[in-house]
ChimeraX commands (.cxc) that place a marker at each C-alpha (Angstrom):
marker #1 position 41.77,-29.59,-34.24 radius 0.5
marker #1 position 38.72,-30.54,-36.13 radius 0.5
marker #1 position 38.45,-29.50,-39.72 radius 0.5
marker #1 position 35.65,-27.25,-38.77 radius 0.5
marker #1 position 37.86,-25.55,-36.12 radius 0.5
marker #1 position 40.78,-25.22,-38.48 radius 0.5
marker #1 position 38.64,-23.77,-41.15 radius 0.5
marker #1 position 37.28,-21.21,-38.71 radius 0.5
marker #1 position 40.89,-20.19,-37.51 radius 0.5
marker #1 position 41.94,-19.84,-41.04 radius 0.5
marker #1 position 39.19,-17.51,-42.00 radius 0.5
marker #1 position 39.93,-15.35,-38.91 radius 0.5
marker #1 position 43.63,-15.16,-39.83 radius 0.5
marker #1 position 42.74,-14.19,-43.34 radius 0.5
marker #1 position 40.34,-11.55,-42.09 radius 0.5
marker #1 position 42.97,-10.22,-39.82 radius 0.5
marker #1 position 45.74,-10.07,-42.39 radius 0.5
marker #1 position 43.16,-8.74,-45.22 radius 0.5
marker #1 position 44.33,-11.29,-47.79 radius 0.5
marker #1 position 43.43,-14.87,-48.84 radius 0.5
marker #1 position 46.00,-17.35,-47.97 radius 0.5
marker #1 position 44.48,-20.36,-49.81 radius 0.5
marker #1 position 42.69,-21.14,-52.93 radius 0.5
marker #1 position 39.72,-23.39,-52.01 radius 0.5
marker #1 position 37.37,-25.64,-54.01 radius 0.5
marker #1 position 35.02,-28.41,-52.76 radius 0.5
marker #1 position 37.83,-31.00,-53.64 radius 0.5
marker #1 position 41.26,-29.05,-53.09 radius 0.5
marker #1 position 42.96,-26.25,-51.54 radius 0.5
marker #1 position 46.40,-24.65,-52.27 radius 0.5
marker #1 position 48.35,-21.67,-51.19 radius 0.5
marker #1 position 48.01,-18.31,-52.87 radius 0.5
marker #1 position 51.06,-16.24,-53.64 radius 0.5
marker #1 position 50.40,-14.15,-50.38 radius 0.5
marker #1 position 49.94,-17.66,-48.55 radius 0.5
marker #1 position 53.19,-18.88,-49.63 radius 0.5
marker #1 position 55.08,-15.92,-48.53 radius 0.5
marker #1 position 53.49,-15.77,-45.26 radius 0.5
marker #1 position 54.46,-19.57,-44.92 radius 0.5
marker #1 position 58.12,-18.92,-45.75 radius 0.5
marker #1 position 58.14,-16.00,-43.46 radius 0.5
marker #1 position 56.86,-17.75,-40.09 radius 0.5
marker #1 position 58.69,-21.12,-40.77 radius 0.5
marker #1 position 61.87,-20.34,-38.84 radius 0.5
marker #1 position 59.52,-18.90,-35.85 radius 0.5
marker #1 position 57.37,-22.04,-36.11 radius 0.5
marker #1 position 60.54,-24.29,-36.01 radius 0.5
marker #1 position 61.94,-22.44,-33.05 radius 0.5
marker #1 position 58.77,-22.70,-31.18 radius 0.5
marker #1 position 58.65,-26.45,-31.87 radius 0.5
marker #1 position 62.30,-26.76,-30.48 radius 0.5
marker #1 position 61.33,-25.04,-27.38 radius 0.5
marker #1 position 58.23,-27.18,-26.70 radius 0.5
marker #1 position 60.64,-30.23,-27.25 radius 0.5
marker #1 position 63.32,-28.82,-24.92 radius 0.5
marker #1 position 60.74,-28.25,-22.07 radius 0.5
marker #1 position 59.19,-31.61,-22.41 radius 0.5
marker #1 position 62.51,-33.28,-22.15 radius 0.5
marker #1 position 63.68,-31.21,-19.40 radius 0.5
marker #1 position 60.69,-32.40,-17.19 radius 0.5
marker #1 position 62.30,-35.76,-17.07 radius 0.5
marker #1 position 65.89,-34.63,-16.56 radius 0.5
marker #1 position 67.56,-34.86,-12.98 radius 0.5
marker #1 position 69.38,-31.66,-13.22 radius 0.5
marker #1 position 68.68,-28.02,-12.70 radius 0.5
marker #1 position 67.67,-26.06,-9.60 radius 0.5
marker #1 position 65.47,-27.20,-6.77 radius 0.5
marker #1 position 64.37,-24.52,-4.51 radius 0.5
marker #1 position 63.14,-25.60,-0.95 radius 0.5
marker #1 position 61.93,-23.52,2.01 radius 0.5
marker #1 position 61.32,-24.47,5.58 radius 0.5
marker #1 position 61.35,-22.88,9.05 radius 0.5
marker #1 position 64.72,-22.53,10.68 radius 0.5
marker #1 position 63.50,-24.38,13.71 radius 0.5
marker #1 position 63.32,-28.02,12.69 radius 0.5
marker #1 position 65.03,-27.95,9.16 radius 0.5
marker #1 position 68.38,-28.99,10.19 radius 0.5
marker #1 position 67.72,-31.89,12.11 radius 0.5
marker #1 position 64.84,-33.22,10.09 radius 0.5
marker #1 position 65.50,-32.35,6.42 radius 0.5
marker #1 position 69.28,-32.20,6.42 radius 0.5
marker #1 position 69.92,-35.93,6.20 radius 0.5
marker #1 position 67.29,-36.19,3.38 radius 0.5
marker #1 position 68.94,-33.32,1.48 radius 0.5
marker #1 position 72.36,-35.08,2.06 radius 0.5
marker #1 position 71.01,-38.37,0.58 radius 0.5
marker #1 position 69.43,-36.65,-2.28 radius 0.5
marker #1 position 72.60,-34.76,-3.18 radius 0.5
marker #1 position 74.57,-38.11,-3.37 radius 0.5
marker #1 position 71.76,-39.71,-5.49 radius 0.5
marker #1 position 71.38,-36.66,-7.94 radius 0.5
marker #1 position 74.50,-34.64,-8.02 radius 0.5
marker #1 position 73.44,-32.71,-11.15 radius 0.5
marker #1 position 70.67,-31.01,-9.02 radius 0.5
marker #1 position 71.46,-27.79,-7.54 radius 0.5
marker #1 position 69.59,-27.26,-4.25 radius 0.5
marker #1 position 68.59,-23.75,-3.14 radius 0.5
marker #1 position 67.37,-23.86,0.60 radius 0.5
marker #1 position 65.88,-21.03,2.26 radius 0.5
marker #1 position 65.53,-21.20,6.07 radius 0.5
marker #1 position 62.55,-18.75,6.76 radius 0.5
marker #1 position 60.11,-18.74,9.71 radius 0.5
marker #1 position 58.11,-16.19,7.72 radius 0.5
marker #1 position 55.45,-17.45,5.23 radius 0.5
marker #1 position 56.01,-15.75,1.96 radius 0.5
marker #1 position 54.48,-16.13,-1.47 radius 0.5
marker #1 position 55.69,-19.55,-2.71 radius 0.5
marker #1 position 54.53,-18.90,-6.39 radius 0.5
marker #1 position 56.37,-15.42,-6.60 radius 0.5
marker #1 position 59.45,-16.90,-4.89 radius 0.5
marker #1 position 59.35,-19.91,-7.19 radius 0.5
marker #1 position 59.57,-22.50,-4.38 radius 0.5
marker #1 position 59.44,-26.16,-5.50 radius 0.5
marker #1 position 58.91,-27.78,-2.26 radius 0.5
marker #1 position 58.19,-26.61,1.33 radius 0.5
marker #1 position 58.03,-27.65,4.85 radius 0.5
marker #1 position 55.74,-26.26,7.50 radius 0.5
marker #1 position 54.09,-26.83,10.68 radius 0.5
marker #1 position 50.38,-26.94,10.60 radius 0.5
marker #1 position 48.00,-25.80,7.77 radius 0.5
marker #1 position 49.03,-25.01,4.23 radius 0.5
marker #1 position 50.25,-21.37,3.87 radius 0.5
marker #1 position 48.68,-20.93,0.51 radius 0.5
marker #1 position 45.65,-22.26,-1.33 radius 0.5
marker #1 position 46.16,-24.65,-4.19 radius 0.5
marker #1 position 49.21,-26.64,-2.69 radius 0.5
marker #1 position 49.21,-30.30,-2.18 radius 0.5
marker #1 position 50.06,-31.34,1.47 radius 0.5
marker #1 position 51.47,-34.56,2.69 radius 0.5
marker #1 position 51.69,-35.06,6.52 radius 0.5
marker #1 position 54.81,-36.44,7.73 radius 0.5
marker #1 position 54.75,-36.87,11.65 radius 0.5
marker #1 position 53.30,-35.27,14.76 radius 0.5
marker #1 position 55.53,-32.51,16.21 radius 0.5
marker #1 position 55.73,-33.14,20.00 radius 0.5
marker #1 position 56.83,-30.11,22.10 radius 0.5
marker #1 position 58.36,-31.58,25.15 radius 0.5
marker #1 position 59.19,-29.52,28.16 radius 0.5
marker #1 position 62.55,-30.79,29.46 radius 0.5
marker #1 position 65.54,-30.07,31.26 radius 0.5
marker #1 position 69.10,-31.20,32.08 radius 0.5
marker #1 position 69.71,-33.56,35.03 radius 0.5
marker #1 position 71.96,-30.80,36.54 radius 0.5
marker #1 position 69.16,-28.33,36.45 radius 0.5
marker #1 position 66.73,-30.75,38.19 radius 0.5
marker #1 position 69.44,-31.57,40.84 radius 0.5
marker #1 position 69.90,-27.92,41.63 radius 0.5
marker #1 position 66.40,-26.45,41.37 radius 0.5
marker #1 position 64.07,-29.47,41.72 radius 0.5
marker #1 position 61.51,-30.81,39.44 radius 0.5
marker #1 position 58.35,-28.82,38.87 radius 0.5
marker #1 position 55.20,-30.90,39.40 radius 0.5
marker #1 position 52.69,-28.71,37.35 radius 0.5
marker #1 position 52.43,-25.83,35.18 radius 0.5
marker #1 position 51.82,-23.58,38.15 radius 0.5
marker #1 position 55.23,-24.37,39.56 radius 0.5
marker #1 position 56.94,-22.99,36.62 radius 0.5
marker #1 position 56.60,-19.53,37.68 radius 0.5
marker #1 position 59.24,-20.40,40.48 radius 0.5
marker #1 position 61.67,-22.01,37.95 radius 0.5
marker #1 position 64.09,-20.43,35.33 radius 0.5
marker #1 position 62.53,-21.21,31.74 radius 0.5
marker #1 position 63.60,-20.21,28.36 radius 0.5
marker #1 position 61.63,-18.61,25.55 radius 0.5
marker #1 position 61.85,-18.36,21.82 radius 0.5
marker #1 position 61.70,-14.94,20.24 radius 0.5
marker #1 position 60.11,-15.00,16.80 radius 0.5
marker #1 position 62.55,-13.90,14.18 radius 0.5
marker #1 position 59.74,-12.60,12.03 radius 0.5
marker #1 position 58.12,-10.19,14.59 radius 0.5
marker #1 position 60.29,-10.16,17.58 radius 0.5
marker #1 position 57.57,-11.26,19.83 radius 0.5
marker #1 position 58.16,-13.99,22.73 radius 0.5
marker #1 position 56.38,-17.08,21.73 radius 0.5
marker #1 position 54.45,-18.53,24.61 radius 0.5
marker #1 position 54.86,-22.29,25.21 radius 0.5
marker #1 position 51.98,-24.40,23.72 radius 0.5
marker #1 position 50.62,-26.99,26.30 radius 0.5
marker #1 position 48.21,-29.61,26.69 radius 0.5
marker #1 position 45.57,-29.22,29.36 radius 0.5
marker #1 position 43.18,-32.02,29.54 radius 0.5
marker #1 position 41.83,-32.68,26.17 radius 0.5
marker #1 position 42.68,-29.16,24.55 radius 0.5
marker #1 position 45.88,-27.24,24.04 radius 0.5
marker #1 position 46.52,-23.57,25.43 radius 0.5
marker #1 position 49.32,-20.81,25.49 radius 0.5
marker #1 position 51.51,-20.92,28.60 radius 0.5
marker #1 position 53.20,-17.55,28.99 radius 0.5
marker #1 position 56.71,-17.76,30.81 radius 0.5
marker #1 position 58.80,-15.25,32.44 radius 0.5
marker #1 position 62.02,-16.09,30.60 radius 0.5
marker #1 position 65.21,-16.28,32.28 radius 0.5
marker #1 position 66.73,-16.81,28.94 radius 0.5
marker #1 position 65.29,-15.61,25.54 radius 0.5
marker #1 position 66.61,-15.83,22.03 radius 0.5
marker #1 position 65.53,-16.24,18.34 radius 0.5
marker #1 position 68.07,-19.04,17.74 radius 0.5
marker #1 position 67.07,-22.62,18.50 radius 0.5
marker #1 position 70.61,-23.66,18.83 radius 0.5
marker #1 position 71.37,-21.03,21.56 radius 0.5
marker #1 position 68.41,-22.09,23.36 radius 0.5
marker #1 position 69.37,-25.70,23.35 radius 0.5
marker #1 position 72.75,-24.73,24.62 radius 0.5
marker #1 position 71.24,-22.99,27.69 radius 0.5
marker #1 position 69.13,-25.98,28.39 radius 0.5
marker #1 position 71.87,-28.55,28.04 radius 0.5
marker #1 position 74.09,-26.38,30.22 radius 0.5
marker #1 position 71.45,-26.68,33.14 radius 0.5
marker #1 position 70.77,-23.03,33.05 radius 0.5
marker #1 position 67.09,-23.25,32.21 radius 0.5
marker #1 position 64.09,-25.45,31.53 radius 0.5
marker #1 position 62.96,-25.31,27.87 radius 0.5
marker #1 position 60.26,-26.47,25.70 radius 0.5
marker #1 position 61.82,-28.18,22.68 radius 0.5
marker #1 position 60.59,-29.75,19.46 radius 0.5
marker #1 position 61.02,-33.64,19.63 radius 0.5
marker #1 position 63.33,-33.66,16.42 radius 0.5
marker #1 position 65.86,-31.61,18.48 radius 0.5
marker #1 position 65.01,-33.17,21.88 radius 0.5
marker #1 position 64.64,-36.88,21.07 radius 0.5
marker #1 position 68.12,-37.81,20.58 radius 0.5
marker #1 position 69.16,-35.98,23.86 radius 0.5
marker #1 position 66.44,-37.54,25.88 radius 0.5
marker #1 position 67.36,-41.00,24.56 radius 0.5
marker #1 position 71.00,-40.40,25.43 radius 0.5
marker #1 position 70.04,-39.19,28.98 radius 0.5
marker #1 position 71.36,-35.55,28.56 radius 0.5
marker #1 position 67.82,-34.19,28.77 radius 0.5
marker #1 position 64.82,-35.39,30.88 radius 0.5
marker #1 position 61.22,-34.80,29.80 radius 0.5
marker #1 position 58.93,-33.42,32.45 radius 0.5
marker #1 position 55.36,-32.48,32.94 radius 0.5
marker #1 position 54.46,-35.12,30.36 radius 0.5
marker #1 position 50.82,-34.76,30.83 radius 0.5
marker #1 position 51.34,-31.31,29.45 radius 0.5
marker #1 position 53.10,-32.15,26.33 radius 0.5
marker #1 position 51.47,-30.97,23.34 radius 0.5
marker #1 position 51.48,-32.76,20.04 radius 0.5
marker #1 position 48.62,-31.11,18.09 radius 0.5
marker #1 position 50.92,-29.79,15.42 radius 0.5
marker #1 position 52.37,-32.04,12.50 radius 0.5
marker #1 position 55.13,-31.43,9.91 radius 0.5
marker #1 position 54.03,-31.39,6.29 radius 0.5
marker #1 position 55.64,-31.20,3.07 radius 0.5
marker #1 position 53.89,-28.93,0.33 radius 0.5
marker #1 position 54.22,-28.80,-3.36 radius 0.5
marker #1 position 52.21,-27.88,-6.43 radius 0.5
marker #1 position 50.20,-30.19,-8.72 radius 0.5
marker #1 position 52.26,-33.62,-8.85 radius 0.5
marker #1 position 51.25,-34.21,-12.51 radius 0.5
marker #1 position 53.41,-30.97,-13.71 radius 0.5
marker #1 position 56.30,-31.58,-11.43 radius 0.5
marker #1 position 59.81,-32.01,-13.00 radius 0.5
marker #1 position 61.57,-35.33,-12.16 radius 0.5
marker #1 position 63.93,-33.58,-9.88 radius 0.5
marker #1 position 61.13,-32.33,-7.87 radius 0.5
marker #1 position 59.16,-35.63,-7.76 radius 0.5
marker #1 position 62.27,-37.49,-6.72 radius 0.5
marker #1 position 62.80,-35.22,-3.61 radius 0.5
marker #1 position 59.18,-35.40,-2.49 radius 0.5
marker #1 position 59.19,-39.33,-2.85 radius 0.5
marker #1 position 62.48,-39.39,-0.67 radius 0.5
marker #1 position 61.28,-37.01,1.95 radius 0.5
marker #1 position 57.89,-38.85,2.27 radius 0.5
marker #1 position 59.70,-42.18,2.34 radius 0.5
marker #1 position 62.30,-41.10,5.05 radius 0.5
marker #1 position 60.20,-39.00,7.11 radius 0.5
marker #1 position 56.84,-40.36,7.21 radius 0.5
marker #1 position 56.03,-41.36,10.91 radius 0.5
marker #1 position 59.59,-41.64,11.60 radius 0.5
marker #1 position 60.42,-42.96,15.00 radius 0.5
marker #1 position 63.64,-41.00,14.91 radius 0.5
marker #1 position 61.67,-37.67,15.51 radius 0.5
marker #1 position 58.69,-39.13,17.68 radius 0.5
marker #1 position 58.97,-40.42,21.25 radius 0.5
marker #1 position 56.78,-43.16,22.25 radius 0.5
marker #1 position 54.84,-42.83,25.63 radius 0.5
marker #1 position 57.00,-45.76,27.01 radius 0.5
marker #1 position 60.10,-44.05,26.08 radius 0.5
marker #1 position 58.87,-40.71,27.59 radius 0.5
marker #1 position 57.86,-42.26,30.79 radius 0.5
marker #1 position 61.15,-44.19,30.97 radius 0.5
marker #1 position 63.21,-41.21,30.39 radius 0.5
marker #1 position 61.23,-38.91,32.88 radius 0.5
marker #1 position 62.26,-41.17,35.68 radius 0.5
marker #1 position 65.59,-42.85,34.87 radius 0.5
marker #1 position 66.76,-45.67,37.08 radius 0.5
marker link #1:1,2 radius 0.2
marker link #1:2,3 radius 0.2
marker link #1:3,4 radius 0.2
marker link #1:4,5 radius 0.2
marker link #1:5,6 radius 0.2
marker link #1:6,7 radius 0.2
marker link #1:7,8 radius 0.2
marker link #1:8,9 radius 0.2
marker link #1:9,10 radius 0.2
marker link #1:10,11 radius 0.2
marker link #1:11,12 radius 0.2
marker link #1:12,13 radius 0.2
marker link #1:13,14 radius 0.2
marker link #1:14,15 radius 0.2
marker link #1:15,16 radius 0.2
marker link #1:16,17 radius 0.2
marker link #1:17,18 radius 0.2
marker link #1:18,19 radius 0.2
marker link #1:19,20 radius 0.2
marker link #1:20,21 radius 0.2
marker link #1:21,22 radius 0.2
marker link #1:22,23 radius 0.2
marker link #1:23,24 radius 0.2
marker link #1:24,25 radius 0.2
marker link #1:25,26 radius 0.2
marker link #1:26,27 radius 0.2
marker link #1:27,28 radius 0.2
marker link #1:28,29 radius 0.2
marker link #1:29,30 radius 0.2
marker link #1:30,31 radius 0.2
marker link #1:31,32 radius 0.2
marker link #1:32,33 radius 0.2
marker link #1:33,34 radius 0.2
marker link #1:34,35 radius 0.2
marker link #1:35,36 radius 0.2
marker link #1:36,37 radius 0.2
marker link #1:37,38 radius 0.2
marker link #1:38,39 radius 0.2
marker link #1:39,40 radius 0.2
marker link #1:40,41 radius 0.2
marker link #1:41,42 radius 0.2
marker link #1:42,43 radius 0.2
marker link #1:43,44 radius 0.2
marker link #1:44,45 radius 0.2
marker link #1:45,46 radius 0.2
marker link #1:46,47 radius 0.2
marker link #1:47,48 radius 0.2
marker link #1:48,49 radius 0.2
marker link #1:49,50 radius 0.2
marker link #1:50,51 radius 0.2
marker link #1:51,52 radius 0.2
marker link #1:52,53 radius 0.2
marker link #1:53,54 radius 0.2
marker link #1:54,55 radius 0.2
marker link #1:55,56 radius 0.2
marker link #1:56,57 radius 0.2
marker link #1:57,58 radius 0.2
marker link #1:58,59 radius 0.2
marker link #1:59,60 radius 0.2
marker link #1:60,61 radius 0.2
marker link #1:61,62 radius 0.2
marker link #1:62,63 radius 0.2
marker link #1:63,64 radius 0.2
marker link #1:64,65 radius 0.2
marker link #1:65,66 radius 0.2
marker link #1:66,67 radius 0.2
marker link #1:67,68 radius 0.2
marker link #1:68,69 radius 0.2
marker link #1:69,70 radius 0.2
marker link #1:70,71 radius 0.2
marker link #1:71,72 radius 0.2
marker link #1:72,73 radius 0.2
marker link #1:73,74 radius 0.2
marker link #1:74,75 radius 0.2
marker link #1:75,76 radius 0.2
marker link #1:76,77 radius 0.2
marker link #1:77,78 radius 0.2
marker link #1:78,79 radius 0.2
marker link #1:79,80 radius 0.2
marker link #1:80,81 radius 0.2
marker link #1:81,82 radius 0.2
marker link #1:82,83 radius 0.2
marker link #1:83,84 radius 0.2
marker link #1:84,85 radius 0.2
marker link #1:85,86 radius 0.2
marker link #1:86,87 radius 0.2
marker link #1:87,88 radius 0.2
marker link #1:88,89 radius 0.2
marker link #1:89,90 radius 0.2
marker link #1:90,91 radius 0.2
marker link #1:91,92 radius 0.2
marker link #1:92,93 radius 0.2
marker link #1:93,94 radius 0.2
marker link #1:94,95 radius 0.2
marker link #1:95,96 radius 0.2
marker link #1:96,97 radius 0.2
marker link #1:97,98 radius 0.2
marker link #1:98,99 radius 0.2
marker link #1:99,100 radius 0.2
marker link #1:100,101 radius 0.2
marker link #1:101,102 radius 0.2
marker link #1:102,103 radius 0.2
marker link #1:103,104 radius 0.2
marker link #1:104,105 radius 0.2
marker link #1:105,106 radius 0.2
marker link #1:106,107 radius 0.2
marker link #1:107,108 radius 0.2
marker link #1:108,109 radius 0.2
marker link #1:109,110 radius 0.2
marker link #1:110,111 radius 0.2
marker link #1:111,112 radius 0.2
marker link #1:112,113 radius 0.2
marker link #1:113,114 radius 0.2
marker link #1:114,115 radius 0.2
marker link #1:115,116 radius 0.2
marker link #1:116,117 radius 0.2
marker link #1:117,118 radius 0.2
marker link #1:118,119 radius 0.2
marker link #1:119,120 radius 0.2
marker link #1:120,121 radius 0.2
marker link #1:121,122 radius 0.2
marker link #1:122,123 radius 0.2
marker link #1:123,124 radius 0.2
marker link #1:124,125 radius 0.2
marker link #1:125,126 radius 0.2
marker link #1:126,127 radius 0.2
marker link #1:127,128 radius 0.2
marker link #1:128,129 radius 0.2
marker link #1:129,130 radius 0.2
marker link #1:130,131 radius 0.2
marker link #1:131,132 radius 0.2
marker link #1:132,133 radius 0.2
marker link #1:133,134 radius 0.2
marker link #1:134,135 radius 0.2
marker link #1:135,136 radius 0.2
marker link #1:136,137 radius 0.2
marker link #1:137,138 radius 0.2
marker link #1:138,139 radius 0.2
marker link #1:139,140 radius 0.2
marker link #1:140,141 radius 0.2
marker link #1:141,142 radius 0.2
marker link #1:142,143 radius 0.2
marker link #1:143,144 radius 0.2
marker link #1:144,145 radius 0.2
marker link #1:145,146 radius 0.2
marker link #1:146,147 radius 0.2
marker link #1:147,148 radius 0.2
marker link #1:148,149 radius 0.2
marker link #1:149,150 radius 0.2
marker link #1:150,151 radius 0.2
marker link #1:151,152 radius 0.2
marker link #1:152,153 radius 0.2
marker link #1:153,154 radius 0.2
marker link #1:154,155 radius 0.2
marker link #1:155,156 radius 0.2
marker link #1:156,157 radius 0.2
marker link #1:157,158 radius 0.2
marker link #1:158,159 radius 0.2
marker link #1:159,160 radius 0.2
marker link #1:160,161 radius 0.2
marker link #1:161,162 radius 0.2
marker link #1:162,163 radius 0.2
marker link #1:163,164 radius 0.2
marker link #1:164,165 radius 0.2
marker link #1:165,166 radius 0.2
marker link #1:166,167 radius 0.2
marker link #1:167,168 radius 0.2
marker link #1:168,169 radius 0.2
marker link #1:169,170 radius 0.2
marker link #1:170,171 radius 0.2
marker link #1:171,172 radius 0.2
marker link #1:172,173 radius 0.2
marker link #1:173,174 radius 0.2
marker link #1:174,175 radius 0.2
marker link #1:175,176 radius 0.2
marker link #1:176,177 radius 0.2
marker link #1:177,178 radius 0.2
marker link #1:178,179 radius 0.2
marker link #1:179,180 radius 0.2
marker link #1:180,181 radius 0.2
marker link #1:181,182 radius 0.2
marker link #1:182,183 radius 0.2
marker link #1:183,184 radius 0.2
marker link #1:184,185 radius 0.2
marker link #1:185,186 radius 0.2
marker link #1:186,187 radius 0.2
marker link #1:187,188 radius 0.2
marker link #1:188,189 radius 0.2
marker link #1:189,190 radius 0.2
marker link #1:190,191 radius 0.2
marker link #1:191,192 radius 0.2
marker link #1:192,193 radius 0.2
marker link #1:193,194 radius 0.2
marker link #1:194,195 radius 0.2
marker link #1:195,196 radius 0.2
marker link #1:196,197 radius 0.2
marker link #1:197,198 radius 0.2
marker link #1:198,199 radius 0.2
marker link #1:199,200 radius 0.2
marker link #1:200,201 radius 0.2
marker link #1:201,202 radius 0.2
marker link #1:202,203 radius 0.2
marker link #1:203,204 radius 0.2
marker link #1:204,205 radius 0.2
marker link #1:205,206 radius 0.2
marker link #1:206,207 radius 0.2
marker link #1:207,208 radius 0.2
marker link #1:208,209 radius 0.2
marker link #1:209,210 radius 0.2
marker link #1:210,211 radius 0.2
marker link #1:211,212 radius 0.2
marker link #1:212,213 radius 0.2
marker link #1:213,214 radius 0.2
marker link #1:214,215 radius 0.2
marker link #1:215,216 radius 0.2
marker link #1:216,217 radius 0.2
marker link #1:217,218 radius 0.2
marker link #1:218,219 radius 0.2
marker link #1:219,220 radius 0.2
marker link #1:220,221 radius 0.2
marker link #1:221,222 radius 0.2
marker link #1:222,223 radius 0.2
marker link #1:223,224 radius 0.2
marker link #1:224,225 radius 0.2
marker link #1:225,226 radius 0.2
marker link #1:226,227 radius 0.2
marker link #1:227,228 radius 0.2
marker link #1:228,229 radius 0.2
marker link #1:229,230 radius 0.2
marker link #1:230,231 radius 0.2
marker link #1:231,232 radius 0.2
marker link #1:232,233 radius 0.2
marker link #1:233,234 radius 0.2
marker link #1:234,235 radius 0.2
marker link #1:235,236 radius 0.2
marker link #1:236,237 radius 0.2
marker link #1:237,238 radius 0.2
marker link #1:238,239 radius 0.2
marker link #1:239,240 radius 0.2
marker link #1:240,241 radius 0.2
marker link #1:241,242 radius 0.2
marker link #1:242,243 radius 0.2
marker link #1:243,244 radius 0.2
marker link #1:244,245 radius 0.2
marker link #1:245,246 radius 0.2
marker link #1:246,247 radius 0.2
marker link #1:247,248 radius 0.2
marker link #1:248,249 radius 0.2
marker link #1:249,250 radius 0.2
marker link #1:250,251 radius 0.2
marker link #1:251,252 radius 0.2
marker link #1:252,253 radius 0.2
marker link #1:253,254 radius 0.2
marker link #1:254,255 radius 0.2
marker link #1:255,256 radius 0.2
marker link #1:256,257 radius 0.2
marker link #1:257,258 radius 0.2
marker link #1:258,259 radius 0.2
marker link #1:259,260 radius 0.2
marker link #1:260,261 radius 0.2
marker link #1:261,262 radius 0.2
marker link #1:262,263 radius 0.2
marker link #1:263,264 radius 0.2
marker link #1:264,265 radius 0.2
marker link #1:265,266 radius 0.2
marker link #1:266,267 radius 0.2
marker link #1:267,268 radius 0.2
marker link #1:268,269 radius 0.2
marker link #1:269,270 radius 0.2
marker link #1:270,271 radius 0.2
marker link #1:271,272 radius 0.2
marker link #1:272,273 radius 0.2
marker link #1:273,274 radius 0.2
marker link #1:274,275 radius 0.2
marker link #1:275,276 radius 0.2
marker link #1:276,277 radius 0.2
marker link #1:277,278 radius 0.2
marker link #1:278,279 radius 0.2
marker link #1:279,280 radius 0.2
marker link #1:280,281 radius 0.2
marker link #1:281,282 radius 0.2
marker link #1:282,283 radius 0.2
marker link #1:283,284 radius 0.2
marker link #1:284,285 radius 0.2
marker link #1:285,286 radius 0.2
marker link #1:286,287 radius 0.2
view
């Protein structure tokens, strides 16, 4: 504080208390009896306050304590799981608190440190880092195509058994999101199988019971292994991207900064979760 600001603050305090705390001359100043008593009374509180400030500053750089993470149920396992495993090995003193929730809540009230979402930020004031595009791939098991044939267009899907995902947040059946020309649009399907659990939908697709639209993080390893075949590639949507969100980086504790850095390093434009055009074409018509 400048001398002028300190003098003004002291005058306001004396006015509030109704007593003089200092004897003042042009050359010196000293405590009055009331000032001495006031100082002795507040010193323990001031010491405790100073200790609290020091503790918080030091904890900012500690790699321990809780780390609260939120993300959608439908991608977090395959994408973020390995990052969390590595983080836990590197920083075993940090306690991860992970919430899987397709609903977008209030991140401030829920005290969330790091979030993962598809598309735009769920809340103003958050920093966003794009990780990779989210391909939505229409695919089927080889056994399904041998039994029911291969649809040649979106119109043909009406004659096929399709799966659909039921939103856990509101219960509605989510239409497929497809590319048509240079734009994307909703593609309603009459589902032969409907569920609010991604693992159950994947099970039905792998069993050859239905055609499904799956996110690339789930479908990519199965397509690469030949267990699923991508179809209708001209209609594959990739307009969404996965983002990591967090608050102001300058104020983040070390445990949060390290997790963000690790996630960005491991996930940014990762080929593990994105299939190249050459891979998709080769997988669509194997052999």
